[in-house]
C-alpha positions in Angstrom: 10.1 73.1 97.2 12.4 70.2 98.0 15.5 70.9 100.0 18.3 68.4 100.4 21.8 68.3 101.9 24.7 66.6 100.2 28.0 65.7 101.9 31.2 64.9 100.0 35.0 65.0 100.5 35.3 68.1 98.2 33.1 70.7 96.5 33.3 69.1 93.0 32.0 65.8 94.2 29.2 67.5 96.1 28.1 69.5 93.1 28.2 66.3 91.0 25.8 64.6 93.5 23.5 67.6 93.4 23.4 67.5 89.6 22.8 63.8 89.4 20.0 63.9 92.1 18.2 67.2 91.5 19.3 68.1 88.0 21.1 71.1 86.5 18.2 73.5 87.5 18.9 72.9 91.2 19.5 75.9 93.5 22.5 76.0 95.8 21.3 77.4 99.0 24.5 77.2 101.1 27.8 75.5 101.5 30.0 74.9 104.5 32.9 72.8 105.7 32.3 70.3 108.4 34.9 68.8 110.7 36.9 65.8 109.8 35.3 62.4 110.0 37.5 59.5 111.0 40.3 59.0 113.5 43.5 61.0 113.8 45.3 62.2 110.7 43.4 59.6 108.6 40.2 61.6 109.0 38.8 63.4 106.0 37.3 66.8 105.8 33.6 66.9 104.6 31.9 69.6 102.5 28.2 70.1 103.0 26.1 71.6 100.2 22.4 72.5 100.7 20.4 72.4 97.4 16.7 72.6 96.4 14.4 72.3 93.5 11.1 74.1 92.9 8.9 71.0 92.4 9.5 67.5 93.6 7.4 65.8 90.9 10.1 64.4 88.6 10.1 61.4 86.5 13.3 60.0 87.8 13.0 60.9 91.5 13.3 64.6 91.8 14.0 66.2 88.4 11.8 69.0 86.9 12.9 72.1 85.0 11.8 75.5 86.1 9.0 76.6 83.6 10.4 80.0 82.6 13.0 82.6 83.4 10.6 85.0 85.2 9.4 82.2 87.5 12.9 81.1 88.1 14.0 84.6 89.1 11.1 85.0 91.5 11.7 81.7 93.1 15.4 82.6 93.6 14.4 85.8 95.2 12.2 84.1 97.8 14.8 81.4 98.6 17.5 84.0 98.8 15.5 86.0 101.3 14.9 82.9 103.3 18.6 81.9 103.4 20.2 85.3 104.0 20.9 86.1 100.3 23.2 83.1 99.7 21.5 81.3 96.8 22.9 80.2 93.5 22.0 77.8 90.8 24.1 74.8 90.0 24.8 76.5 86.7 26.1 79.5 88.6 28.3 77.4 90.7 29.7 75.7 87.6 30.4 79.1 86.1 32.3 80.1 89.2 34.4 76.9 89.0 35.0 77.7 85.3 36.2 81.2 86.1 38.5 79.8 88.9 40.0 77.4 86.5 40.6 80.2 83.9 42.3 82.4 86.6 44.6 79.4 87.5 45.5 79.0 83.8 44.1 75.4 83.7 43.7 74.0 80.2 40.1 72.8 79.7 39.5 69.9 77.4 36.4 67.9 76.5 33.5 68.5 78.9 34.2 71.9 80.6 32.5 70.9 83.9 34.2 67.5 84.1 37.6 68.9 83.2 37.3 71.8 85.6 36.3 69.5 88.4 39.2 67.2 87.7 41.7 70.1 87.6 40.4 71.7 90.7 40.0 68.6 92.8 43.5 68.4 94.0 43.5 72.0 95.0 40.1 71.9 96.7 40.9 68.7 98.6 43.9 70.3 100.4 42.2 73.7 101.0 40.8 74.4 104.4 38.8 77.6 104.1 38.3 77.9 107.9 42.0 77.4 108.6 42.9 80.1 106.0 40.5 82.5 107.4 41.9 81.9 110.9 45.4 82.5 109.6 44.3 85.8 107.9 42.7 86.9 111.2 45.9 86.2 113.1 47.9 88.1 110.5 45.7 91.1 110.8 46.0 91.1 114.6 49.8 90.9 114.3 49.9 93.8 111.9 47.7 95.9 114.3 50.0 95.1 117.2 53.1 96.1 115.2 51.5 99.3 114.1 50.6 100.1 117.7 54.1 99.4 118.9 55.6 101.6 116.2 53.2 104.4 117.1 54.2 104.1 120.8 57.9 104.2 120.0 57.7 107.3 117.7 59.0 110.2 119.9 60.9 113.4 119.5 64.7 113.3 119.6 66.2 115.3 122.5 69.9 116.3 122.5 71.5 117.0 125.9 74.5 119.4 125.3 76.0 118.8 128.7 76.3 115.0 128.3 76.7 115.2 124.5 74.1 112.4 124.2 70.8 111.9 122.4 67.8 110.9 124.6 65.0 108.9 122.9 62.1 108.6 125.4 59.9 105.6 124.5 57.1 106.7 126.8 56.5 109.0 129.8 58.2 106.5 132.2 61.2 105.3 130.3 64.1 106.9 128.3 66.7 105.3 126.1 70.0 107.1 126.0 72.1 106.8 122.8 75.7 108.1 122.6 75.9 111.1 120.2 78.5 110.4 117.5 81.4 112.8 117.9 81.6 114.9 114.8 85.1 116.3 114.0 85.4 120.0 114.3 86.6 121.8 111.2 90.0 122.5 112.9 90.5 118.9 113.9 89.6 117.7 110.4 91.8 120.3 108.9 94.7 119.3 111.2 94.4 115.7 109.8 94.3 116.9 106.2 97.3 119.2 106.7 99.3 116.4 108.4 98.6 114.0 105.5 99.6 116.6 102.9 102.9 117.4 104.7 103.7 113.7 105.1 103.2 113.3 101.3 105.8 115.9 100.7 108.3 113.9 102.7 108.3 116.1 105.9 108.9 113.9 108.9 106.0 113.2 111.2 107.3 115.3 114.2 108.0 118.3 112.0 104.7 117.9 110.1 102.7 117.7 113.3 104.3 120.9 114.5 103.6 122.7 111.3 100.0 121.4 111.1 99.2 122.4 114.7 100.4 125.8 114.0 98.6 126.3 110.7 95.2 124.6 111.3 93.7 127.1 113.7 94.7 130.1 111.5 93.1 128.8 108.3 89.7 130.1 107.0 87.0 127.9 105.4 88.1 128.6 101.9 91.7 127.7 102.6 90.5 124.4 104.2 88.3 123.6 101.2 90.4 124.5 98.2 93.7 122.5 97.7 95.6 125.3 96.1 94.7 127.7 98.9 95.5 125.1 101.5 99.0 124.5 100.0 99.7 128.2 99.7 98.9 128.7 103.3 101.1 125.7 104.3 103.9 127.1 102.2 103.8 130.4 104.0 103.7 128.5 107.3 106.8 126.5 106.3 108.6 129.7 105.3 108.1 131.1 108.8 110.0 128.1 110.2 113.0 128.3 107.9 116.1 129.7 109.4 118.6 131.3 107.0 121.9 133.2 107.4 122.1 135.5 104.4 125.4 136.1 102.6 128.6 134.8 104.0 130.1 138.2 104.2 128.6 141.7 104.0 130.4 145.1 103.8 131.4 146.2 107.3 131.8 142.6 108.6 135.1 141.5 110.1 137.1 138.8 108.2 135.2 135.5 107.8 136.9 132.1 107.5 134.4 129.7 106.0 135.1 126.0 105.3 133.0 123.5 103.4 133.0 120.0 104.8 131.0 116.9 103.9 131.0 113.5 102.3 132.8 112.7 99.0 131.1 113.8 95.8 128.6 116.3 97.2 130.1 119.2 95.2 132.2 121.1 97.7 134.9 122.4 95.3 132.4 123.7 92.7 130.4 125.3 95.4 133.5 127.1 96.8 134.0 128.7 93.3 130.4 129.8 93.2 130.6 131.3 96.7 133.8 133.2 95.8 132.3 134.6 92.6 129.1 135.8 94.4 131.2 137.5 97.2 133.3 139.3 94.6 130.5 140.4 92.3 127.7 141.2 94.8 129.5 142.2 98.0 132.7 143.5 96.6 134.6 141.2 99.0 138.3 140.5 98.8 138.5 136.7 98.7 141.3 134.1 99.2 141.0 130.4 98.4 142.6 127.7 100.5 142.5 123.9 100.0 143.5 121.2 102.4 142.3 118.5 100.0 145.6 116.9 99.2 144.0 113.5 98.7 142.8 114.4 95.2 145.2 116.1 92.9 142.3 116.8 90.5 140.5 118.8 93.1 143.5 121.1 93.7 143.9 121.6 90.0 140.2 122.3 89.6 140.2 125.0 92.3 143.3 126.6 90.8 141.5 126.9 87.4 138.6 128.6 89.1 141.1 130.9 91.0 142.8 131.9 87.7 139.5 132.7 86.1 138.6 135.0 89.0 142.1 136.4 89.5 142.5 134.7 92.9 145.5 132.9 94.4 145.0 129.4 95.7 146.9 128.2 98.8 147.5 124.5 99.3 148.2 123.5 103.0 149.3 120.1 104.4 149.0 120.7 108.1 147.0 122.7 110.7 150.1 124.9 111.2 150.3 125.8 107.5 146.6 126.6 107.6 147.2 129.2 110.4 150.2 130.6 108.4 147.9 131.0 105.4 145.4 132.9 107.5 148.2 135.3 108.6 149.2 135.9 105.0 145.7 136.8 104.0 144.8 138.8 107.0 143.9 141.7 104.6 141.2 139.6 103.0 137.5 139.9 103.8 136.6 136.3 103.2 138.8 133.2 103.2 137.1 130.1 101.7 138.6 126.7 102.6 138.0 123.6 100.5 138.4 120.2 102.2 138.6 116.5 101.1 135.5 114.4 101.3 135.2 112.2 104.3 133.1 109.1 104.8 130.6 109.5 107.6 131.7 106.0 108.8 135.4 106.9 109.0 135.8 108.6 112.3 139.6 108.7 112.0 139.5 110.9 108.9 136.9 113.1 110.5 139.1 113.5 113.6 142.0 114.4 111.4 139.8 117.1 109.8 139.0 118.3 113.3 142.6 119.1 113.9 142.5 121.6 111.0 139.0 123.1 111.7 138.3 122.5 115.4 137.2 125.1 117.9 140.6 126.8 118.2 140.8 127.5 114.4 138.3 130.3 114.4 136.7 128.8 111.2 133.0 128.6 110.5 132.3 125.1 109.1 129.4 124.7 106.6 128.2 121.1 106.2 127.4 120.4 102.6 124.7 117.8 101.8 123.5 116.6 98.4 119.7 117.0 98.2 119.1 113.7 96.3 120.9 111.7 99.0 118.5 109.5 101.1 117.6 111.4 104.2 118.7 108.6 106.5 122.2 109.0 105.1 122.0 112.8 105.4 121.2 112.4 109.1 124.1 109.9 109.5 126.4 112.5 107.9 125.2 115.2 110.2 125.8 113.1 113.3 129.3 112.1 112.2 130.4 115.6 111.4 128.9 117.1 114.5 132.2 116.5 116.3 133.3 119.7 114.5 131.7 123.0 115.3 129.1 123.5 112.6 127.6 126.9 111.8 125.3 126.4 108.8 124.1 124.0 106.1 124.4 124.1 102.3 122.4 121.8 100.0 123.6 121.0 96.6 122.1 119.3 93.5 118.6 120.7 94.1 118.0 120.2 90.3 118.5 116.4 90.7 115.7 115.7 93.1 111.9 115.9 93.1 111.5 116.1 96.8 113.2 118.7 99.0 111.7 117.8 102.4 115.3 117.6 103.8 115.6 121.4 103.5 113.2 121.6 106.4 113.7 118.2 108.2 117.5 118.4 108.6 117.6 122.1 109.8 114.9 121.4 112.4 116.6 118.3 113.8 120.1 120.0 113.8 119.0 123.5 114.7 121.3 124.8 112.0 120.3 127.5 109.5 120.5 127.3 105.8 123.0 129.3 103.9 122.9 128.4 100.2 121.4 126.0 97.6 123.0 125.0 94.4 121.0 123.9 91.4 123.5 123.0 88.7 127.2 122.8 87.6 127.5 126.3 86.1 129.8 128.7 87.9 128.7 131.2 89.2 125.1 131.1 87.9 123.8 127.9 89.6 123.8 129.3 93.2 120.8 130.3 95.2 121.0 132.2 98.5 118.7 130.4 100.9 115.6 132.5 101.5 112.5 131.3 103.4 110.1 131.7 100.5 112.5 129.8 98.1 113.0 127.0 100.6 109.3 126.7 101.3 108.4 126.6 97.6 110.9 123.8 97.1 109.6 121.8 100.1 105.9 122.2 99.2 106.1 122.5 95.4 105.4 119.9 92.7 108.1 118.4 90.5 107.3 121.0 87.8 107.5 123.9 90.2 110.8 122.5 91.6 112.2 122.7 88.1 111.1 126.3 87.7 112.7 127.3 91.0 115.9 125.4 90.2 116.3 127.1 86.8 
């Protein structure tokens, strides 16, 4: 048995030396990577291959074929036992290189061994097996460290109800305290939802907050969860906050003197006629009509037409003294309704003139008439301007011309004045609604379709 070692810069070159020297029947006993030879970065890595042949008697130096397969197998077994089981033939090594080339999808042309060696040379030259093995070992160690750290940090979560915090002990000597996120209680969440719903309906924030704070604690889980149930509960809550006065006069009441005041065009004259018709038909009241609106001749004529239809006399007065005389002439009446000229909220002179007719000494209850479609900011301005007169109640007209009725709750809350009547059209006497809490709440919280149903 002849054993030789071959050194080369790469595996392919070493195998080629073995084949040229010992022949294709040579046995590969072992391979290893030696250190670099040379100085610095210019040094080259050396591959050492240990090979052997069975007989040294070869014509050209060392070549001789193994006589038969059985002998070859027996010889391999002996050499394998001597070298720790790491024995291959040069043909086996070539087959391994061929398989490696196939797995790397390298196209083989011409001589398979030469082509494979050529294709793999660039890869094998740059490959440092020992370095790769060292890197793999380091990676395994790192993974083990990470797994150990994760196992150590896996602990049971502990909640401290007193501090409202979660404690995560990492080991027996150390604890990490993490603030517990504050979950909103059902009542708090419901309060926010109710507030948003009320604001969508146009209710001002202060009033909406009051209603929501009152309603939220009283709602059950179903009412919080289902929108229809929630709105129904809110509607009933709004109804509890509505102040109303009932009819202007009821049997057994003393004489009432009621005036309608407000800005131009809100529908005072038509509303006067509706109120007179209701008092006559539903309460059996004896009614007298008086107008101090001498600025518009058409208004006087319109009221006289209504009076003729209902069989009522219409008095036209030009001064506060004439108004008091008219009261004396109609002292036998149950209800005296007074129509006034429209006044601009910005014209304080005209409002002061009106105050001379209907001030505190007149013994007249003044109803402020507001049109529902008017912007709420202007409604508030009207309320402030006419507050120089003693106001007793509110009447909202033209409900049928708006899709939001939040003013029916906003204005009364701000002014602390009750609602008396609502009008929902031009027909006399049909289009008149006595303000009732449920009707007002339905108008405030209802959809546009529901508003039309209520207004009809």
